Residue frames as qw, qx, qy, qz and C-alpha x, y, z in Angstrom:
[[0.703, 0.057, -0.297, 0.644, 8.07, -40.12, 23.89],
 [0.233, -0.944, -0.208, 0.104, 7.68, -36.41, 24.60],
 [0.355, -0.738, 0.304, 0.487, 10.33, -33.70, 24.24],
 [0.642, 0.088, 0.563, 0.513, 12.73, -33.69, 21.36],
 [0.008, 0.328, -0.325, -0.887, 12.76, -31.76, 18.18],
 [0.594, 0.501, 0.480, -0.408, 9.36, -31.40, 16.42],
 [0.137, -0.243, 0.696, 0.662, 9.48, -32.44, 12.73],
 [0.710, 0.489, 0.232, -0.450, 7.16, -32.51, 9.71],
 [0.292, -0.271, 0.817, 0.417, 8.01, -35.08, 7.07],
 [0.749, 0.409, -0.087, -0.514, 6.56, -35.78, 3.62],
 [0.419, -0.242, 0.865, 0.133, 6.97, -39.45, 2.75],
 [0.612, 0.305, -0.446, -0.577, 6.18, -41.28, -0.56],
 [0.538, -0.074, 0.816, -0.199, 4.54, -44.64, -0.24],
 [0.387, 0.210, -0.667, -0.601, 3.85, -46.85, -3.29],
 [0.668, 0.088, 0.610, -0.417, 0.67, -49.02, -3.08],
 [0.044, 0.215, -0.818, -0.532, 0.97, -51.62, -5.84],
 [0.218, 0.395, 0.881, -0.147, -2.66, -52.74, -5.26],
 [0.072, -0.405, -0.495, -0.765, -5.60, -51.46, -7.23],
 [0.437, -0.684, -0.583, -0.017, -7.45, -51.19, -3.91],
 [0.007, -0.596, 0.246, -0.764, -7.68, -48.09, -1.73],
 [0.619, -0.413, -0.643, 0.183, -7.91, -48.35, 2.00],
 [0.246, -0.796, 0.143, -0.534, -8.51, -46.22, 5.08],
 [0.674, 0.051, -0.640, 0.365, -5.97, -47.29, 7.74],
 [0.530, -0.803, -0.274, -0.011, -6.81, -44.84, 10.44],
 [0.224, -0.911, 0.345, -0.038, -4.09, -43.51, 12.78],
 [0.937, 0.167, -0.114, 0.286, -0.69, -44.84, 11.83],
 [0.366, -0.866, 0.305, 0.153, 2.69, -44.33, 13.52],
 [0.836, 0.457, -0.184, 0.241, 6.02, -44.68, 11.76],
 [0.676, -0.507, 0.117, 0.522, 9.64, -44.86, 12.93],
 [0.379, 0.910, -0.166, -0.022, 11.81, -42.16, 11.34],
 [0.882, -0.196, 0.269, 0.333, 15.06, -43.84, 10.32],
 [0.360, 0.894, -0.266, 0.004, 18.30, -42.32, 8.99],
 [0.264, 0.620, -0.724, 0.147, 21.56, -44.17, 8.42],
 [0.629, -0.087, -0.772, 0.000, 19.92, -47.26, 9.89],
 [0.182, -0.110, -0.662, 0.719, 19.21, -45.56, 13.23],
 [0.183, -0.735, -0.634, -0.157, 15.80, -44.81, 14.68],
 [0.205, 0.227, -0.173, 0.936, 15.60, -41.04, 15.35],
 [0.321, 0.132, 0.436, -0.831, 12.00, -40.76, 16.61],
 [0.257, 0.415, 0.872, 0.032, 8.44, -41.28, 15.55],
 [0.235, 0.138, -0.185, -0.944, 6.11, -39.54, 13.15],
 [0.259, 0.323, 0.894, -0.172, 2.45, -40.17, 12.60],
 [0.209, -0.149, -0.489, -0.834, -0.62, -39.60, 10.47],
 [0.400, 0.022, 0.571, -0.716, -3.97, -39.19, 12.24],
 [0.748, 0.384, 0.422, -0.340, -6.03, -40.64, 9.34],
 [0.182, -0.394, 0.735, 0.521, -4.09, -42.47, 6.65],
 [0.756, 0.509, 0.226, -0.345, -5.84, -42.93, 3.28],
 [0.364, -0.352, 0.726, 0.466, -4.01, -45.17, 0.84],
 [0.693, 0.570, 0.030, -0.440, -4.93, -45.05, -2.79],
 [0.898, 0.223, 0.257, 0.278, -3.57, -47.20, -5.68],
 [0.568, 0.650, -0.038, 0.503, -0.18, -46.00, -6.84],
 [0.414, 0.212, -0.349, 0.814, 1.95, -43.24, -5.34],
 [0.394, -0.829, -0.390, -0.080, 0.76, -41.68, -2.06],
 [0.288, 0.465, -0.335, 0.767, 2.35, -38.64, -0.43],
 [0.576, -0.612, -0.527, 0.125, 1.96, -38.72, 3.33],
 [0.036, 0.696, -0.262, 0.667, 2.35, -35.67, 5.52],
 [0.754, -0.326, -0.522, 0.230, 3.64, -36.90, 8.83],
 [0.120, -0.782, 0.261, -0.553, 4.33, -35.04, 12.08],
 [0.868, -0.358, -0.307, 0.153, 6.21, -36.16, 15.21],
 [0.252, -0.906, 0.338, -0.043, 9.36, -35.64, 17.24],
 [0.740, 0.399, -0.465, 0.277, 12.97, -36.66, 16.95],
 [0.542, -0.707, 0.379, -0.251, 14.49, -37.94, 20.19],
 [0.737, 0.348, -0.579, 0.037, 17.41, -40.26, 19.33],
 [0.782, -0.554, 0.258, -0.122, 18.49, -42.78, 21.96],
 [0.883, -0.136, 0.266, 0.362, 22.12, -43.91, 22.04],
 [0.268, -0.649, 0.309, 0.642, 25.31, -42.42, 20.60],
 [0.316, 0.083, 0.736, 0.593, 24.92, -43.86, 17.09],
 [0.119, 0.747, 0.638, 0.144, 21.44, -42.35, 16.76],
 [0.184, -0.880, -0.092, 0.429, 22.64, -39.06, 18.02],
 [0.331, -0.398, 0.530, 0.672, 25.44, -39.11, 15.51],
 [0.265, 0.384, 0.760, 0.453, 23.05, -39.96, 12.68],
 [0.003, 0.891, 0.441, -0.111, 20.78, -37.01, 13.72],
 [0.286, -0.720, 0.186, 0.604, 23.83, -34.74, 13.76],
 [0.312, -0.069, 0.677, 0.663, 24.70, -35.81, 10.20],
 [0.167, 0.648, 0.704, 0.238, 21.05, -35.32, 9.04],
 [0.098, -0.923, -0.262, 0.265, 20.75, -31.88, 10.54],
 [0.347, -0.560, 0.363, 0.659, 24.20, -30.81, 9.26],
 [0.290, 0.149, 0.725, 0.606, 23.38, -31.83, 5.69],
 [0.065, 0.775, 0.622, 0.093, 19.95, -30.21, 5.89],
 [0.196, -0.873, -0.080, 0.439, 21.43, -26.93, 7.10],
 [0.298, -0.368, 0.544, 0.693, 24.01, -27.01, 4.22],
 [0.542, 0.480, -0.104, -0.682, 21.10, -27.26, 1.80],
 [0.086, 0.232, -0.937, -0.246, 21.85, -30.87, 0.85],
 [0.744, -0.127, -0.348, -0.557, 19.04, -33.29, -0.03],
 [0.173, -0.285, 0.850, -0.407, 18.45, -35.49, 2.95],
 [0.687, -0.047, -0.490, -0.535, 16.38, -38.67, 2.60],
 [0.305, -0.192, 0.822, -0.440, 15.45, -40.36, 5.85],
 [0.419, -0.149, -0.788, -0.426, 12.93, -43.20, 5.60],
 [0.572, -0.257, 0.353, -0.695, 9.91, -44.10, 7.53],
 [0.294, 0.050, -0.953, -0.047, 9.05, -47.62, 8.68],
 [0.599, -0.453, -0.345, -0.563, 5.62, -48.73, 9.79],
 [0.044, 0.261, -0.755, 0.600, 5.24, -49.08, 13.54],
 [0.143, 0.322, 0.849, -0.393, 1.53, -49.24, 14.52],
 [0.218, -0.289, -0.498, -0.788, -1.95, -48.64, 13.25],
 [0.544, -0.253, 0.217, -0.770, -5.34, -48.11, 14.79],
 [0.269, -0.115, 0.920, -0.260, -6.88, -51.02, 16.57],
 [0.698, 0.275, 0.007, -0.662, -9.88, -51.30, 14.16],
 [0.282, -0.127, 0.940, 0.142, -10.60, -54.89, 13.28],
 [0.500, 0.131, -0.411, -0.751, -12.70, -55.60, 10.21],
 [0.702, -0.093, 0.566, -0.422, -15.37, -58.19, 11.25],
 [0.872, 0.426, -0.055, -0.236, -15.31, -59.77, 7.82],
 [0.425, 0.609, -0.655, 0.138, -11.61, -60.67, 8.32],
 [0.423, -0.409, 0.696, -0.411, -12.31, -62.67, 11.48],
 [0.448, 0.103, -0.851, -0.253, -12.51, -66.45, 11.21]]
């Protein structure tokens, strides 16, 4: 997108599988109060079994008045020292295709 407010986010993702996987570059939507505020990404995502803590980086550039209002709420609460819990939602991954998954 370009521009916007640069952010760093730590997200917790639970992998219920016993398998670990290298997913490559992954981009997530940053969501708060049901509104998409921007995108954050991880250049090389490694998922292990159980709890994974992801360090994500990106920019916040809300589009539309509801998203701008949600960002205002998030920033206001953050500046008051309140715990703010936005969520991340998977958006895209690297284009790697495992040959053994092809039919």
